[in-house]
Z-matrix of the N, CA and C atoms (Angstrom, degrees):
N
C 1 1.449
C 2 1.531 1 102.68
N 3 1.313 2 116.69 1 141.20
C 4 1.434 3 125.31 2 -179.23
C 5 1.455 4 114.82 3 -142.43
N 6 1.244 5 121.65 4 144.43
C 7 1.454 6 121.71 5 -178.68
C 8 1.542 7 105.48 6 -134.70
N 9 1.303 8 112.98 7 149.32
C 10 1.562 9 119.13 8 178.17
C 11 1.519 10 111.35 9 -125.94
N 12 1.372 11 116.75 10 77.52
C 13 1.411 12 117.99 11 -172.72
C 14 1.504 13 113.37 12 -67.53
N 15 1.287 14 119.15 13 153.65
C 16 1.487 15 127.01 14 177.65
C 17 1.504 16 108.89 15 -95.84
N 18 1.186 17 122.73 16 103.97
C 19 1.438 18 127.95 17 175.91
C 20 1.402 19 117.69 18 -97.72
N 21 1.328 20 122.44 19 114.21
C 22 1.414 21 125.41 20 -174.10
C 23 1.623 22 110.09 21 -63.49
N 24 1.319 23 116.42 22 -24.00
C 25 1.474 24 111.74 23 178.75
C 26 1.493 25 117.08 24 -75.97
N 27 1.323 26 117.18 25 -11.83
C 28 1.495 27 120.45 26 177.83
C 29 1.627 28 108.72 27 -85.33
N 30 1.298 29 117.55 28 150.77
C 31 1.476 30 117.50 29 171.58
C 32 1.475 31 109.11 30 -61.92
N 33 1.419 32 118.94 31 153.33
C 34 1.455 33 125.15 32 -178.91
C 35 1.512 34 118.13 33 -53.76
N 36 1.455 35 113.31 34 -32.08
C 37 1.426 36 116.32 35 -179.27
C 38 1.510 37 114.36 36 -88.61
N 39 1.270 38 118.63 37 17.69
C 40 1.463 39 127.47 38 -177.51
C 41 1.554 40 107.66 39 -114.03
N 42 1.372 41 112.02 40 131.92
C 43 1.514 42 115.70 41 178.98
C 44 1.587 43 104.64 42 -130.76
N 45 1.440 44 101.57 43 144.45
C 46 1.500 45 113.16 44 178.64
C 47 1.545 46 108.06 45 -120.42
N 48 1.435 47 107.80 46 138.42
C 49 1.500 48 118.34 47 -179.78
C 50 1.461 49 107.27 48 -128.67
N 51 1.409 50 118.91 49 131.26
C 52 1.380 51 121.86 50 176.60
C 53 1.533 52 105.23 51 -127.08
N 54 1.315 53 113.66 52 141.55
C 55 1.419 54 120.41 53 -171.16
C 56 1.560 55 113.36 54 -138.28
N 57 1.389 56 119.89 55 152.13
C 58 1.469 57 118.92 56 -178.33
C 59 1.647 58 99.01 57 -154.42
N 60 1.347 59 111.11 58 138.40
C 61 1.412 60 121.44 59 -175.75
C 62 1.576 61 108.62 60 -139.77
N 63 1.358 62 122.34 61 153.76
C 64 1.283 63 130.75 62 175.40
C 65 1.610 64 105.34 63 -117.18
N 66 1.213 65 118.12 64 118.17
C 67 1.530 66 118.59 65 -176.60
C 68 1.606 67 106.38 66 -120.97
N 69 1.303 68 114.89 67 152.15
C 70 1.408 69 116.64 68 179.43
C 71 1.589 70 105.28 69 -154.25
N 72 1.386 71 116.58 70 139.32
C 73 1.508 72 119.30 71 176.16
C 74 1.485 73 108.79 72 -74.31
N 75 1.334 74 111.66 73 156.21
C 76 1.453 75 116.67 74 177.75
C 77 1.563 76 109.76 75 -79.83
N 78 1.276 77 119.10 76 101.97
C 79 1.392 78 120.52 77 176.51
C 80 1.505 79 105.87 78 -159.11
N 81 1.347 80 118.24 79 173.55
C 82 1.515 81 122.67 80 -172.56
C 83 1.511 82 112.30 81 -70.27
N 84 1.280 83 125.22 82 -22.26
C 85 1.466 84 124.44 83 -179.42
C 86 1.485 85 110.08 84 -105.46
N 87 1.358 86 116.75 85 140.79
C 88 1.451 87 120.44 86 176.48
C 89 1.418 88 112.17 87 -83.00
N 90 1.303 89 118.70 88 116.27
C 91 1.497 90 121.46 89 178.20
C 92 1.628 91 103.89 90 -145.78
N 93 1.419 92 108.69 91 80.90
C 94 1.515 93 110.44 92 -174.65
C 95 1.561 94 114.46 93 -77.14
N 96 1.269 95 115.34 94 162.80
C 97 1.391 96 123.72 95 175.06
C 98 1.476 97 111.93 96 -117.08
N 99 1.261 98 122.70 97 159.73
C 100 1.423 99 125.58 98 -174.15
C 101 1.632 100 110.19 99 -127.35
N 102 1.250 101 113.92 100 131.14
C 103 1.484 102 111.84 101 -179.61
C 104 1.598 103 104.01 102 -124.50
N 105 1.387 104 111.53 103 139.22
C 106 1.440 105 123.31 104 176.51
C 107 1.421 106 112.22 105 -128.93
N 108 1.351 107 116.70 106 141.15
C 109 1.510 108 115.39 107 -178.30
C 110 1.585 109 110.79 108 -160.86
N 111 1.225 110 108.39 109 153.90
C 112 1.617 111 117.32 110 173.07
C 113 1.399 112 110.68 111 -127.77
N 114 1.272 113 116.60 112 154.74
C 115 1.461 114 130.29 113 168.12
C 116 1.486 115 113.43 114 -138.09
N 117 1.440 116 110.03 115 127.52
C 118 1.454 117 117.09 116 176.33
C 119 1.452 118 105.83 117 -113.08
N 120 1.459 119 120.75 118 127.34
C 121 1.439 120 125.61 119 -170.98
C 122 1.499 121 106.75 120 -125.25
N 123 1.358 122 114.43 121 138.21
C 124 1.614 123 120.71 122 174.37
C 125 1.440 124 105.08 123 -117.94
N 126 1.326 125 111.69 124 120.16
C 127 1.497 126 125.02 125 179.28
C 128 1.612 127 112.76 126 47.04
N 129 1.268 128 115.36 127 37.20
C 130 1.495 129 125.93 128 178.45
C 131 1.550 130 108.50 129 48.01
N 132 1.428 131 116.77 130 32.68
C 133 1.415 132 120.93 131 171.84
C 134 1.477 133 113.85 132 -124.30
N 135 1.276 134 123.44 133 -36.94
C 136 1.356 135 123.57 134 178.11
C 137 1.548 136 110.57 135 -110.48
N 138 1.323 137 118.90 136 132.48
C 139 1.393 138 119.11 137 179.94
C 140 1.514 139 111.31 138 -130.10
N 141 1.363 140 118.48 139 139.99
C 142 1.406 141 121.51 140 171.89
C 143 1.615 142 104.23 141 -120.15
N 144 1.380 143 113.95 142 135.54
C 145 1.485 144 116.58 143 -179.26
C 146 1.521 145 108.08 144 -130.90
N 147 1.364 146 110.09 145 155.43
C 148 1.506 147 121.63 146 174.76
C 149 1.463 148 106.11 147 -143.87
N 150 1.350 149 118.37 148 142.52
C 151 1.409 150 124.62 149 174.27
C 152 1.429 151 116.48 150 -146.19
N 153 1.268 152 115.95 151 172.88
C 154 1.570 153 122.75 152 172.62
C 155 1.434 154 108.54 153 -158.68
N 156 1.366 155 114.85 154 141.19
C 157 1.403 156 126.46 155 172.58
C 158 1.361 157 118.31 156 -121.25
N 159 1.392 158 119.09 157 126.78
C 160 1.418 159 121.72 158 179.74
C 161 1.551 160 111.75 159 -106.75
N 162 1.360 161 117.13 160 126.81
C 163 1.447 162 120.97 161 -172.79
C 164 1.502 163 113.89 162 59.15
N 165 1.291 164 115.17 163 54.06
C 166 1.450 165 121.66 164 -167.18
C 167 1.557 166 111.33 165 -87.60
N 168 1.329 167 115.92 166 139.08
C 169 1.480 168 114.63 167 -179.11
C 170 1.597 169 105.99 168 -76.90
N 171 1.347 170 115.86 169 160.83
C 172 1.406 171 125.64 170 -10.29
C 173 1.514 172 124.77 171 -81.43
N 174 1.541 173 104.35 172 -11.72
C 175 1.592 174 112.54 173 -171.26
C 176 1.387 175 113.59 174 -85.49
N 177 1.372 176 122.41 175 -20.83
C 178 1.436 177 121.93 176 179.31
C 179 1.453 178 111.83 177 88.99
N 180 1.414 179 119.59 178 6.61
C 181 1.399 180 121.51 179 -175.19
C 182 1.562 181 110.28 180 -87.80
N 183 1.197 182 117.37 181 166.03
C 184 1.461 183 128.23 182 171.75
C 185 1.574 184 110.39 183 -95.79
N 186 1.329 185 118.11 184 119.17
C 187 1.392 186 124.43 185 -170.96
C 188 1.462 187 111.83 186 -132.90
N 189 1.378 188 119.55 187 139.64
C 190 1.424 189 119.35 188 171.65
C 191 1.474 190 105.28 189 -110.50
N 192 1.407 191 111.27 190 169.34
C 193 1.376 192 115.29 191 174.83
C 194 1.559 193 116.88 192 -151.69
N 195 1.241 194 122.40 193 154.46
C 196 1.438 195 120.43 194 -175.60
C 197 1.573 196 104.67 195 -130.28
N 198 1.240 197 117.15 196 148.86
C 199 1.562 198 116.18 197 178.30
C 200 1.510 199 111.89 198 -159.21
N 201 1.340 200 114.38 199 164.23
C 202 1.499 201 122.31 200 176.29
C 203 1.460 202 106.17 201 -143.64
N 204 1.320 203 113.79 202 157.91
C 205 1.483 204 116.89 203 -178.21
C 206 1.671 205 105.68 204 -152.29
N 207 1.441 206 110.59 205 156.23
C 208 1.457 207 116.22 206 -179.67
C 209 1.582 208 102.40 207 -133.09
N 210 1.262 209 113.84 208 140.88
C 211 1.502 210 120.67 209 179.18
C 212 1.515 211 107.27 210 -121.76
N 213 1.366 212 119.33 211 127.64
C 214 1.401 213 123.30 212 173.78
C 215 1.553 214 109.87 213 -132.39
N 216 1.277 215 116.73 214 95.59
C 217 1.440 216 126.87 215 -178.85
C 218 1.591 217 101.14 216 61.80
N 219 1.318 218 117.05 217 -115.94
C 220 1.427 219 126.13 218 -177.76
C 221 1.520 220 118.84 219 -77.75
N 222 1.360 221 114.72 220 -18.76
C 223 1.436 222 121.93 221 -172.62
C 224 1.565 223 108.62 222 -93.33
N 225 1.284 224 120.71 223 134.79
C 226 1.525 225 128.59 224 -179.90
C 227 1.638 226 104.65 225 -131.01
N 228 1.312 227 110.07 226 118.71
C 229 1.563 228 117.65 227 171.48
C 230 1.390 229 107.33 228 -114.41
N 231 1.468 230 117.08 229 131.76
C 232 1.422 231 122.87 230 -179.05
C 233 1.552 232 108.43 231 -131.57
N 234 1.368 233 120.83 232 138.81
C 235 1.456 234 130.41 233 173.30
C 236 1.631 235 105.29 234 -112.18
N 237 1.216 236 119.23 235 145.47
C 238 1.412 237 122.11 236 175.80
C 239 1.526 238 104.04 237 -152.80
N 240 1.440 239 115.70 238 143.88
C 241 1.414 240 120.62 239 176.48
C 242 1.659 241 106.80 240 -136.46
N 243 1.236 242 107.17 241 141.54
C 244 1.526 243 114.24 242 179.51
C 245 1.535 244 107.40 243 -91.16
N 246 1.389 245 117.96 244 144.94
C 247 1.508 246 119.78 245 171.95
C 248 1.465 247 104.88 246 -128.56
N 249 1.293 248 112.43 247 155.16
C 250 1.500 249 125.91 248 175.62
C 251 1.482 250 110.11 249 62.53
N 252 1.445 251 113.70 250 33.78
C 253 1.457 252 116.54 251 177.14
C 254 1.518 253 115.79 252 -56.28
N 255 1.358 254 114.67 253 -57.56
C 256 1.409 255 117.24 254 179.71
C 257 1.483 256 109.30 255 -149.94
N 258 1.436 257 111.30 256 169.07
C 259 1.516 258 108.72 257 177.16
C 260 1.592 259 110.37 258 -100.42
N 261 1.337 260 110.94 259 22.75
C 262 1.647 261 109.18 260 -173.75
C 263 1.411 262 109.54 261 -84.52
N 264 1.255 263 121.62 262 0.71
C 265 1.549 264 125.57 263 -177.89
C 266 1.509 265 115.57 264 85.20
N 267 1.242 266 113.82 265 8.97
C 268 1.590 267 120.45 266 177.02
C 269 1.575 268 105.94 267 -71.15
N 270 1.369 269 108.19 268 160.08
C 271 1.456 270 110.04 269 178.48
C 272 1.562 271 110.05 270 -92.00
N 273 1.322 272 118.28 271 133.41
C 274 1.515 273 116.32 272 -176.67
C 275 1.526 274 106.33 273 -66.07
N 276 1.436 275 113.01 274 146.21
C 277 1.448 276 119.21 275 178.78
C 278 1.549 277 114.42 276 -71.29
N 279 1.290 278 113.28 277 150.82
C 280 1.542 279 122.70 278 168.09
C 281 1.438 280 113.37 279 -113.69
N 282 1.345 281 117.60 280 132.57
C 283 1.489 282 118.66 281 -175.26
C 284 1.534 283 109.77 282 -108.86
N 285 1.238 284 118.77 283 148.35
C 286 1.422 285 121.54 284 169.90
C 287 1.500 286 107.63 285 -127.07
N 288 1.202 287 118.85 286 136.56
C 289 1.502 288 122.32 287 177.30
C 290 1.539 289 112.11 288 -134.95
N 291 1.406 290 119.21 289 132.27
C 292 1.446 291 120.52 290 -174.40
C 293 1.515 292 98.75 291 -127.50
N 294 1.344 293 118.58 292 130.19
C 295 1.430 294 126.98 293 179.76
C 296 1.590 295 107.55 294 -130.59
N 297 1.378 296 114.93 295 135.92
C 298 1.440 297 121.00 296 175.17
C 299 1.525 298 108.66 297 -121.26
N 300 1.192 299 121.15 298 125.25
C 301 1.568 300 122.18 299 -175.03
C 302 1.596 301 100.21 300 -104.52
N 303 1.510 302 109.51 301 133.49
C 304 1.312 303 115.00 302 179.75
C 305 1.483 304 115.81 303 -93.31
């Protein structure tokens, strides 16, 4: 489920998107996870994102994420970083995605 509220406090070329989902692994017991996220976009070119998952598959951990994106015509570049991945002292991963639409 997602909503895009119109906030008069934001400039007209800015859009806000909020989303929430319930996810579950296919198994005999019901143990759903919950995902929440927001995206703030300026002129459909620059995006800032934040999200959080509770009981996320496959590990069942609670994890947050931060991201940013840039769109130039058909090219889209996105960065994302996980936070609070584990308490084992490992470095959280950073993701890069590049898309080109024909």
